[in-house]
C-alpha positions in Angstrom: 0.6 7.4 -46.6 -3.0 6.3 -46.6 -2.4 3.6 -49.5 0.3 1.3 -50.3 1.8 2.1 -53.4 1.4 0.3 -56.9 4.5 0.6 -58.6 6.3 -1.7 -56.1 8.6 -4.0 -57.9 7.2 -7.6 -58.5 10.5 -9.1 -57.1 9.2 -7.7 -53.4 9.8 -10.0 -50.7 9.4 -8.3 -47.7 6.7 -5.1 -47.4 7.1 -2.7 -44.2 4.5 -0.2 -44.3 4.1 0.2 -40.7 3.6 3.4 -38.8 1.2 4.9 -41.8 -2.3 6.2 -42.7 -3.7 2.9 -44.0 -7.5 2.9 -43.3 -8.0 -0.5 -45.5 -5.9 -2.6 -47.1 -7.5 -1.9 -50.7 -4.6 -0.6 -52.4 -2.6 -4.2 -52.0 -2.5 -6.2 -55.1 -0.8 -9.2 -54.3 -1.5 -10.0 -58.2 1.5 -7.9 -58.9 3.6 -9.0 -55.9 3.9 -12.8 -56.5 7.3 -13.1 -54.5 5.8 -11.2 -51.2 6.9 -12.9 -48.3 6.1 -10.6 -45.3 3.9 -7.7 -45.1 3.9 -5.4 -41.7 0.6 -2.9 -41.8 1.1 -2.8 -37.9 0.5 0.7 -36.0 -1.5 2.1 -38.8 -5.8 2.7 -39.0 -6.9 -0.2 -40.4 -10.5 -1.0 -39.1 -11.7 -3.2 -41.9 -10.6 -6.1 -44.3 -12.7 -7.1 -47.1 -13.1 -10.7 -48.0 -10.8 -11.2 -50.7 -8.0 -8.6 -50.1 -5.3 -11.1 -49.9 -6.4 -13.5 -52.8 -3.6 -13.9 -54.5 -1.0 -14.0 -51.3 0.1 -17.5 -51.9 3.2 -17.0 -51.0 2.9 -14.6 -48.1 4.2 -16.1 -44.7 4.3 -13.8 -42.3 1.6 -11.3 -41.5 1.3 -8.5 -39.1 -1.8 -6.5 -38.4 -1.2 -5.4 -35.4 -1.9 -2.2 -33.7 -4.7 -1.0 -35.9 -8.6 -0.4 -35.3 -9.7 -3.6 -36.5 -13.6 -4.4 -35.1 -14.1 -8.2 -36.8 -12.6 -10.5 -39.1 -15.0 -11.6 -41.7 -15.4 -15.1 -42.9 -13.2 -15.2 -46.5 -10.7 -12.4 -45.3 -7.5 -14.3 -45.2 -8.9 -16.0 -48.5 -5.5 -17.3 -50.7 -3.3 -17.5 -47.6 -2.3 -21.0 -48.1 1.2 -20.5 -47.1 0.7 -17.9 -44.1 2.8 -19.5 -41.2 2.5 -16.2 -38.7 -0.7 -13.9 -37.8 -0.3 -11.0 -35.8 -3.8 -9.2 -35.0 -3.3 -8.3 -31.4 -3.5 -4.7 -30.4 -6.8 -3.7 -32.2 -10.7 -3.8 -31.1 -12.2 -7.5 -31.7 -15.0 -8.5 -29.6 -15.5 -11.7 -31.9 -13.8 -14.5 -33.7 -16.1 -17.1 -35.5 -16.3 -20.1 -36.9 -15.0 -20.2 -40.2 -12.4 -17.4 -40.0 -9.7 -19.2 -40.5 -10.6 -21.6 -43.2 -8.3 -22.9 -45.4 -5.1 -21.5 -43.1 -3.9 -25.0 -42.7 0.0 -23.5 -42.7 -0.5 -21.7 -39.2 1.7 -22.2 -36.5 1.7 -19.4 -34.8 -1.7 -16.6 -34.2 -2.2 -14.3 -31.3 -5.5 -12.1 -30.5 -4.1 -11.0 -27.9 -4.7 -7.4 -26.4 -8.7 -7.3 -27.7 -11.7 -7.2 -26.7 -12.5 -11.2 -27.1 -15.6 -12.5 -24.2 -15.7 -15.9 -25.8 -14.9 -18.6 -27.8 -17.1 -21.0 -29.4 -17.0 -24.1 -30.6 -14.7 -24.6 -33.6 -13.4 -20.9 -34.0 -10.2 -22.6 -34.9 -11.0 -25.8 -37.1 -9.0 -26.9 -39.9 -5.2 -25.2 -38.1 -4.0 -28.5 -37.8 -0.3 -26.8 -37.7 -1.0 -24.3 -35.1 1.7 -24.4 -32.5 0.9 -21.2 -30.3 -2.2 -19.8 -29.7 -2.1 -16.4 -27.7 -5.4 -15.2 -26.1 -4.1 -13.2 -23.5 -5.4 -10.0 -22.2 -9.0 -9.9 -23.4 -12.2 -10.0 -21.7 -12.8 -14.0 -22.1 -15.7 -14.9 -19.3 -16.4 -18.0 -21.4 -14.7 -20.9 -23.3 -16.8 -23.6 -25.0 -16.8 -27.3 -24.6 -15.0 -27.6 -28.0 -13.1 -24.4 -28.1 -9.9 -26.1 -29.0 -11.1 -29.1 -31.0 -8.9 -30.5 -33.5 -5.3 -28.3 -32.8 -3.3 -31.1 -32.4 -0.3 -29.5 -32.7 -1.0 -27.0 -30.2 1.7 -26.2 -27.8 1.8 -23.2 -26.3 -1.8 -22.1 -25.2 -1.7 -18.3 -23.6 -5.4 -17.6 -21.9 -3.7 -15.1 -18.5 -5.1 -12.0 -18.2 -9.1 -13.0 -18.5 -12.2 -13.2 -16.9 -12.3 -17.1 -16.5 -14.4 -18.1 -13.8 -14.3 -21.9 -14.8 -12.5 -24.2 -16.8 -15.3 -26.7 -18.7 -14.5 -30.5 -18.5 -12.9 -32.0 -21.2 -11.7 -28.1 -22.9 -8.3 -30.0 -23.4 -9.3 -32.7 -25.1 -7.0 -33.5 -28.2 -4.2 -30.9 -26.8 -1.8 -34.0 -27.2 1.1 -31.9 -27.8 0.6 -29.1 -25.2 3.1 -28.3 -23.1 2.6 -24.9 -21.8 -0.9 -23.6 -21.0 -1.2 -20.4 -18.9 -4.4 -19.7 -16.8 -2.5 -16.9 -14.6 -4.7 -13.6 -13.7 -8.1 -14.9 -14.0 -10.9 -15.4 -11.1 -11.0 -19.7 -10.6 -12.1 -20.7 -7.8 -11.3 -24.4 -8.1 -9.8 -27.2 -10.3 -10.6 -30.4 -10.5 -10.1 -34.2 -11.6 -11.8 -33.4 -15.3 -10.0 -29.5 -15.0 -6.8 -30.5 -16.8 -8.3 -33.3 -18.7 -6.9 -34.0 -22.2 -3.4 -33.0 -21.2 -0.5 -35.7 -21.3 2.8 -35.9 -19.6 4.2 -33.5 -22.5 3.3 -30.2 -20.5 6.1 -28.6 -19.2 4.7 -25.6 -17.5 1.5 -24.9 -16.0 0.7 -21.7 -14.6 -2.4 -20.8 -12.5 -0.9 -18.2 -10.3 -3.2 -14.9 -9.5 -6.7 -16.9 -9.6 -8.7 -17.3 -6.0 -8.0 -20.9 -6.3 -9.2 -22.5 -2.9 -9.7 -25.8 -4.1 -7.7 -28.2 -5.6 -9.1 -32.1 -5.9 -7.0 -34.6 -5.0 -5.7 -36.5 -7.8 -6.2 -33.2 -10.5 -2.6 -33.5 -11.6 -2.9 -37.1 -11.9 -2.7 -37.4 -15.7 0.9 -36.4 -15.1 2.1 -39.5 -14.0 3.5 -40.8 -16.8 5.8 -38.1 -17.8 9.3 -39.3 -19.0 12.7 -38.5 -19.3 12.4 -35.8 -21.9 9.0 -34.0 -21.5 8.3 -33.5 -17.9 6.7 -31.3 -16.2 9.2 -28.2 -15.2 7.1 -25.6 -13.5 4.1 -25.4 -12.2 2.9 -22.1 -10.0 0.0 -21.6 -7.7 1.2 -18.7 -6.5 -1.1 -15.7 -5.7 -4.0 -17.7 -4.4 -6.4 -18.3 -1.7 -5.1 -22.1 -1.4 -5.4 -23.0 2.9 -3.7 -26.8 2.3 -1.8 -28.5 0.2 -1.9 -32.6 0.7 0.0 -35.3 -0.5 -2.9 -36.4 -3.0 -3.3 -33.1 -4.5 0.3 -33.3 -5.7 -0.2 -36.8 -6.5 1.1 -37.5 -9.9 3.7 -35.5 -10.1 7.2 -36.7 -10.4 10.6 -36.1 -9.8 10.9 -34.3 -13.0 9.4 -31.2 -11.4 11.6 -29.0 -10.9 9.5 -25.4 -9.8 7.3 -25.3 -7.4 5.5 -22.1 -6.2 2.9 -21.9 -3.8 3.5 -18.7 -2.5 0.9 -15.7 -1.3 -1.6 -18.3 -0.7 -2.7 -18.6 2.6 -1.1 -21.7 3.9 -0.9 -22.6 7.3 0.5 -26.2 7.3 2.8 -28.8 4.6 1.3 -31.8 5.4 4.2 -34.7 6.5 4.7 -36.2 3.3 3.6 -34.2 0.6 6.5 -33.4 -1.2 8.3 -36.5 -0.3 7.8 -37.8 -4.2 8.8 -34.4 -5.6 12.6 -35.2 -5.1 13.8 -33.8 -8.2 12.8 -30.2 -7.1 14.9 -27.5 -7.3 12.9 -24.6 -6.6 10.9 -24.4 -3.5 8.8 -21.0 -3.0 6.6 -21.1 0.0 6.9 -17.1 1.3 3.7 -15.0 2.2 2.0 -18.1 3.4 0.3 -18.7 7.5 2.9 -21.4 7.9 3.7 -21.0 11.7 6.0 -24.3 11.8 7.7 -26.6 8.8 7.1 -29.8 10.6 10.9 -32.0 10.7 10.6 -34.5 7.9 8.8 -32.2 5.7 11.3 -31.3 3.4 13.8 -34.7 4.0 13.2 -35.8 0.8 14.4 -32.9 -1.3 18.3 -33.2 -1.2 18.6 -31.4 -4.6 17.2 -28.6 -3.6 18.9 -25.3 -4.9 16.3 -22.4 -3.6 13.7 -22.2 -0.9 11.5 -18.9 0.0 10.3 -19.0 3.7 9.6 -14.9 4.0 6.7 -13.6 5.1 5.2 -16.2 7.3 4.3 -16.6 11.3 7.4 -19.2 11.8 8.8 -18.7 15.3 11.3 -21.2 15.4 13.5 -23.7 12.7 13.8 -26.8 14.7 17.1 -28.4 15.0 17.3 -31.4 11.6 14.6 -29.5 9.6 16.8 -28.6 7.0 19.5 -31.2 7.8 18.8 -32.8 4.4 19.2 -29.8 2.1 22.9 -30.2 1.2 22.7 -28.8 -1.5 20.9 -25.7 -1.0 22.1 -22.6 -2.1 19.5 -19.4 -1.0 17.5 -19.7 2.0 15.1 -16.8 2.5 13.3 -16.3 6.2 13.2 -12.9 6.0 9.7 -11.2 8.2 9.2 -14.3 10.4 8.9 -13.8 14.0 12.2 -15.6 15.0 13.3 -14.9 18.3 16.1 -17.0 18.1 18.3 -19.7 15.6 19.5 -22.4 17.7 23.3 -23.9 17.0 23.0 -26.8 14.6 20.3 -25.5 12.8 22.0 -24.3 9.6 25.1 -26.6 10.4 24.2 -29.1 7.3 23.5 -26.6 4.6 27.2 -26.9 3.2 26.1 -26.3 -0.4 24.9 -22.3 1.0 27.4 -20.8 -2.0 27.6 -18.4 -4.8 25.2 -19.3 -7.1 25.5 -17.1 -10.5 27.3 -14.9 -7.9 24.0 -14.1 -6.2 24.0 -16.1 -3.5 21.3 -14.8 -0.6 20.9 -15.6 3.5 18.1 -13.6 4.2 17.1 -13.7 7.6 16.5 -9.7 8.5 12.9 -8.6 9.6 12.4 -11.2 12.6 13.0 -10.3 16.1 16.4 -12.6 16.6 18.6 -10.8 19.9 21.3 -13.6 20.0 23.9 -13.6 17.3 25.8 -16.8 18.6 24.3 -18.5 15.4 26.3 -16.8 13.4 29.3 -19.0 14.0 28.1 -21.7 13.3 26.8 -20.7 9.7 28.4 -22.4 6.4 31.5 -21.2 5.8 30.7 -21.0 2.0 28.2 -18.1 2.9 28.7 -15.4 0.5 25.7 -12.8 1.3 24.3 -12.6 4.7 21.0 -10.0 5.4 20.1 -9.5 9.4 18.4 -6.5 9.0 15.8 -5.5 11.2 16.3 -8.1 14.2 17.0 -7.1 17.6 20.5 -7.4 17.9 22.4 -5.3 21.0 26.1 -5.2 20.3 27.8 -8.2 18.5 31.1 -9.6 19.9 34.9 -9.8 18.3 35.2 -12.9 16.1 31.6 -13.6 15.5 32.1 -13.7 12.0 35.7 -15.3 11.7 34.5 -18.5 10.2 32.5 -16.9 7.3 36.2 -16.2 5.2 34.2 -15.7 2.0 31.2 -13.1 3.1 31.3 -10.3 0.5 27.8 -8.5 1.6 27.0 -8.0 5.4 23.7 -6.2 6.1 23.1 -5.0 9.9 20.9 -2.2 9.0 17.8 -1.6 12.0 14.5 -0.2 10.1 13.9 3.3 10.5 10.2 4.5 10.2 8.2 3.2 6.6 11.4 3.2 4.9 13.4 0.7 3.8 17.2 0.5 2.9 18.6 0.7 -0.5 21.8 0.7 -2.2 21.5 4.7 -2.9 19.5 5.3 0.3 16.2 4.9 1.6 12.7 4.6 -0.4 8.8 4.2 0.4 7.6 0.9 0.8 6.0 -0.5 -2.6 3.6 -2.3 -0.1 1.7 -1.1 3.0 1.4 -3.2 5.7 -0.2 -3.1 8.8 1.5 -4.9 11.1 -1.0 -4.1 14.4 -4.1 -5.9 12.6 -1.9 -8.7 10.7 -3.2 -7.2 7.7 -1.7 -7.0 4.5 -3.0 -4.6 1.9 -1.8 -5.9 -1.8 -1.9 -2.5 -3.7 -0.7 -3.6 -7.1 -3.7 -6.9 -6.8 -6.5 -4.7 -5.8 -7.4 -6.8 -2.8 -7.3 -7.3 0.7 -5.3 -10.4 2.3 -5.9 -10.9 5.7 -2.7 -12.4 7.2 -3.8 -12.0 10.8 -3.8 -15.7 12.9 -1.8 -14.4 15.8 1.2 -11.6 13.5 2.9 -9.5 16.1 1.6 -6.1 16.8 5.2 -4.8 15.8 9.0 -5.4 16.2 11.2 -3.9 18.7 13.8 -1.9 17.4 15.0 -1.0 20.8 18.4 -2.8 20.8 20.5 -1.3 18.6 24.4 -1.8 17.6 26.9 1.1 18.9 30.1 -0.9 19.3 31.9 -2.2 16.2 33.9 -4.4 17.7 32.8 -7.3 15.4 34.3 -5.3 12.4 37.5 -7.1 13.2 36.7 -10.6 12.5 35.3 -9.6 9.1 36.3 -11.0 6.2 38.5 -9.3 3.6 36.7 -11.0 1.0 34.0 -8.7 2.6 32.5 -6.2 -0.6 29.4 -4.5 0.9 28.9 -3.3 4.7 25.3 -1.9 5.8 25.1 -0.9 9.3 22.1 1.9 9.1 19.9 3.0 11.6 21.9 1.5 14.8 23.3 4.2 17.4 27.2 4.2 16.7 28.5 7.0 18.0 32.0 7.3 17.3 34.4 5.6 14.5 38.1 4.8 15.6 40.8 5.1 13.8 41.9 1.9 11.6 38.5 0.6 12.5 38.6 -0.6 9.1 42.1 -1.1 8.3 41.5 -4.9 7.2 38.4 -4.7 4.9 41.0 -3.9 1.5 37.9 -5.1 -1.0 35.0 -3.4 0.7 33.8 -1.2 -2.1 30.7 -0.2 0.0 29.9 1.1 3.5 26.6 2.4 4.0 26.3 4.4 8.2 23.6 6.5 7.6 21.2 7.7 10.8 23.1 6.6 12.9 24.7 9.0 16.0 27.5 9.4 14.4 29.7 13.2 16.0 33.1 11.9 15.5 35.4 9.8 12.9 39.1 10.0 13.6 41.5 10.4 11.1 42.5 7.1 9.8 39.1 5.5 9.7 38.6 4.8 6.7 42.6 4.1 5.9 42.9 0.6 4.9 39.5 0.9 2.5 41.7 1.4 -0.8 38.9 -0.3 -2.7 36.2 2.0 -1.2 33.5 3.3 -4.0 30.7 4.4 -2.3 30.2 6.1 1.1 27.1 6.8 2.7 27.5 9.2 5.7 23.8 10.5 5.6 21.6 11.5 8.9 24.3 11.8 11.3 26.0 14.7 13.2 29.4 14.8 11.6 31.0 18.5 12.0 33.6 18.5 9.4 35.1 16.0 7.1 38.8 15.7 8.1 38.9 12.2 7.6 38.0 12.6 4.1 42.3 12.9 3.4 42.5 9.4 4.3 40.3 7.9 2.0 41.1 6.3 -1.2 41.3 8.1 -4.1 38.9 5.3 -5.4 36.2 6.9 -4.2 32.8 7.5 -6.6 31.0 8.7 -4.6 29.9 10.6 -0.9 27.0 11.2 0.7 27.1 12.8 3.9 23.6 14.7 3.6 21.8 16.0 6.8 24.9 16.3 8.9 26.6 19.5 10.9 28.9 20.2 8.7 29.9 24.4 8.4 33.0 24.3 5.9 35.4 22.2 3.4 38.5 22.7 4.3 40.9 23.9 1.3 42.5 21.2 -0.6 39.9 18.4 1.2 39.1 16.9 -2.1 41.5 17.2 -4.6 42.7 13.5 -4.6 39.4 12.9 -5.6 39.7 12.2 -9.5 37.3 10.1 -10.1 34.3 11.5 -7.7 31.2 11.5 -9.7 28.7 12.4 -7.1 28.9 14.3 -3.9 25.9 15.8 -1.5 26.3 17.7 1.2 22.3 19.2 1.4 21.0 19.9 4.4 24.5 20.6 6.5 25.6 24.2 7.5 28.0 25.0 4.8 28.2 29.1 4.6 31.6 29.4 2.5 33.2 27.4 -0.4 36.7 28.1 -1.3 36.3 28.9 -5.7 38.9 26.2 -6.2 37.2 23.4 -3.8 36.2 21.2 -6.9 39.0 22.4 -9.0 40.8 18.9 -9.1 37.4 16.9 -9.9 37.0 16.4 -12.9 34.8 13.9 -13.5 31.9 15.5 -10.8 28.6 15.0 -12.5 26.1 15.4 -9.7 26.6 18.0 -7.0 23.5 18.4 -4.2 24.0 21.5 -2.1 20.2 21.8 -1.5 19.7 24.0 2.1 22.8 25.1 2.8 23.2 29.0 3.9 25.6 29.6 1.3 24.6 33.0 0.0 23.5 33.2 -3.5 24.3 36.7 -4.7 25.7 37.0 -8.2 29.2 36.2 -7.3 28.0 32.3 -6.7 26.0 32.8 -9.8 29.0 33.8 -12.1 31.4 30.9 -10.5 29.1 28.4 -12.5 29.6 30.1 -15.6 27.6 29.5 -18.4 24.0 29.8 -16.9 20.8 30.4 -18.8 18.4 33.7 -17.2 16.3 31.1 -15.5 19.2 28.9 -14.4 20.7 32.1 -12.8 16.9 33.1 -11.2 17.2 29.5 -10.1 20.5 30.1 -7.2 19.2 33.9 -7.0 19.2 34.5 -3.1 15.6 35.2 -2.8 14.4 31.2 -4.3 13.4 29.6 -1.7 12.3 26.1 -3.3 14.4 23.2 -4.7 15.6 23.1 -8.4 17.8 21.4 -10.5 20.4 23.0 -13.1 21.4 21.4 -16.1 24.6 22.9 -17.8 27.4 23.0 -19.0 30.4 24.9 -17.7 32.5 27.1 -20.3 36.5 26.8 -19.5 37.7 29.9 -17.3 41.4 31.2 -15.9 39.6 32.2 -13.0 37.3 30.0 -11.7 36.4 25.7 -11.5 37.9 25.7 -15.3 38.8 21.6 -14.7 35.5 20.7 -14.3 34.5 19.8 -17.7 30.9 18.3 -17.4 29.2 18.8 -14.0 26.1 18.2 -15.8 23.9 18.4 -12.3 24.1 20.9 -9.6 21.6 21.4 -6.9 22.1 24.8 -5.2 19.3 25.9 -3.9 17.6 27.1 -0.6 19.5 29.5 0.7 16.3 30.6 3.0 16.4 34.0 1.8 19.1 35.1 4.0 21.0 37.6 2.9 24.6 36.6 4.4 26.8 37.6 1.7 29.4 34.9 2.4 30.4 35.1 -1.4 32.9 32.6 -2.7 36.3 34.6 -3.2 
């Protein structure tokens, strides 16, 4: 519809006219709708609103005009909207808002003008909006804020200016914003914060975000105006991440108090934390220092942060953690030290972290992506540890008894990096970030800028030492839920190797050199659901006879399988996904999957199974195109979505296999048809 109906009931309170063909508001007659409180005309084609179009809409409280084609707002456009509290005009094409646009709207509390084409905010633009509490100007192209742009907004609590083109904040621009609680200035190009930048803001401020700017300088005392923060009204969050800060001193953070809970300084160029810098922030709970150039944390730097719960030190240049550095962090629950240059963890370094335990079910001790070769320190880790990641270090074989104290351990990752990929729960994935460790240069592709993090970053991390023996498994807690040993040098899995891990749900042994799995190897894994054995040299799957019926997913791609023994899968009634691709399977019995009624994904790609008519018939109810996709002269992968019909002769018990991968017949006519 391209106009609002003229015969609407006079008692209409809510009018929703979204996703129509309106080009203007001339068809709105508020005199006939005296009770109208909410009007939604979003997602139309409105290009212009005339003066007095809303005259008579004195009861209107909510007006949504977002996602239209407005290019300007004329003075007088909102005449008559004396009761309006919420105005949404975001996602239009406004290039300017002027002084006088909002005259007479003293009741307005929320104004969204984000995602337009604004380039500047002039003095007095918001004059008269004394009730305004929330103002969003984010995602525009604003490069200039005049000095009195936000004058006379005594009730403003939240101001959103992120994702613009601001290069500076004029001194005093926030004067009068005494009620402001949240200020978002992230994703601009600010280069400095001086003593006057935040003038006018008070202890009411709870959140300040300066993330993703180009800050290289913060003047001493820039945050000093927040020194009178009280118990209830206090600064909670301060985000300074993704900038170019090289140094943070005590004077820079002066004015912040024990009420500060989160400090994020990640993705900067910090090389050192001056002693005493954090001493006054005794209430800090979350400290993020990852992705900097820190080479050392001086003893005493963290001593006053006894309530700290989360500490991120990953992606720095740390070569050692001195004994005593972490001794006072008795409340620490999450510690990330991954991607540093650590070669050793001295006994006693982590002994005092008695609070390292479950936090909302996700507690992490991360030491992966280092060069640690001695596993002895593991014996002295806190007994409360829940999850331990030691991926991509330089461990050789780990002694039996190493994990005996970690009786609450549920997740253990001892993966070695393989090529360009990192391990995920369901296999390997490409890194989202390109890292050239030979030059020490990290390229953030998403931000579109390069940060030189050289300063002696090691060329590469040796993967010469890999785990080949599994003696340590005997000392693992039966609380363990996840065990990942990908990309090591394990060749044989002895019988009863995992018999004590009765709660293990995920076992991943991808990309080892396993050529033999003895019967009974997995017999004790009564809770196992996910088994990953990709990229080994396993010749048969006889070991599966002792697998638990609980198994949900099995992945055996890139092995040396030649057949599926008769009845090998019959007890796995819960099996949902089976990947047998890239093996040497040439023959499948017609009833191989007859009991796997919950099977949804079956991948047989790249096996030398003949793809003749008989094979096609076994997967009944194919369309012609689906049948062609598994015909013997198709050389490239396809997937067939189908629902087989019931049949007395074939896999009649599979009710809803939904994805079948069955290609890669490579043109060879071996004619080993399914019987």
